[in-house]
C-alpha positions in Angstrom: 48.8 75.2 -18.8 45.7 73.6 -17.3 44.9 72.1 -14.0 44.6 68.2 -13.6 40.8 68.7 -13.3 40.2 70.9 -16.0 42.4 68.9 -18.1 39.8 66.3 -17.6 36.7 68.2 -18.3 37.9 68.9 -20.8 39.0 65.8 -22.5 35.4 64.3 -21.4 34.0 67.4 -23.5 36.3 66.1 -26.2 35.1 62.9 -25.9 31.2 63.8 -25.8 31.6 65.9 -29.1 33.4 63.3 -31.3 31.0 61.8 -33.5 29.5 58.2 -33.0 29.9 55.7 -35.3 27.3 55.1 -37.5 26.5 51.5 -38.8 24.8 48.2 -37.1 26.8 47.4 -34.2 25.7 44.8 -31.9 26.3 41.1 -31.9 25.5 39.1 -35.5 23.2 37.1 -35.6 24.7 33.3 -35.8 28.3 34.6 -34.6 29.7 33.4 -31.3 30.6 30.1 -29.8 27.6 27.5 -30.4 26.8 25.5 -27.8 27.7 22.0 -27.2 24.6 20.4 -25.4 21.5 21.6 -27.0 19.0 20.9 -23.3 21.7 20.7 -20.6 21.0 20.1 -17.2 23.9 21.1 -14.3 23.6 18.4 -11.9 25.9 18.4 -8.4 27.2 15.5 -7.1 29.8 13.8 -5.1 33.0 11.7 -5.4 36.0 10.0 -3.8 39.0 12.9 -4.1 41.1 9.8 -6.0 37.4 9.0 -8.2 38.2 12.9 -9.3 41.7 12.4 -9.4 41.9 9.6 -12.0 39.2 11.3 -14.1 41.7 14.5 -14.2 44.0 12.1 -15.3 41.8 10.3 -18.1 40.8 13.8 -19.3 44.5 14.8 -19.4 45.3 11.8 -21.8 42.3 12.5 -23.9 42.4 16.5 -24.0 39.3 16.5 -22.9 37.0 18.4 -20.2 36.4 16.3 -17.2 32.5 17.0 -17.8 33.0 15.6 -21.5 34.9 12.2 -20.1 31.9 12.0 -17.4 29.2 12.3 -20.1 30.6 10.0 -22.1 30.7 7.1 -19.3 27.2 7.6 -18.3 26.1 7.2 -22.1 28.0 4.3 -22.3 26.5 2.8 -19.3 22.9 3.8 -20.0 23.5 2.4 -23.5 24.2 -0.8 -21.7 21.3 -1.0 -19.6 19.4 -0.4 -22.2 20.4 -3.6 -24.4 19.7 -6.0 -21.1 
């Protein structure tokens, strides 16, 4: 029977001897989740706690993220401003 360290060394040798898989490997072109925003910019700002709680409640009811609720609100605000 092999000692513990000898057993680990033996397993290491076996793993090194195993044939490597052949094939393309790696990520496929076009695979993965598509980005939601094409040219995003991260913005940090402060809000009152009660406003954040209200945003979370709206997002939960709409089954959306807080970020998407804020993006929609900003877009609506900017569209209203353009019409003036």
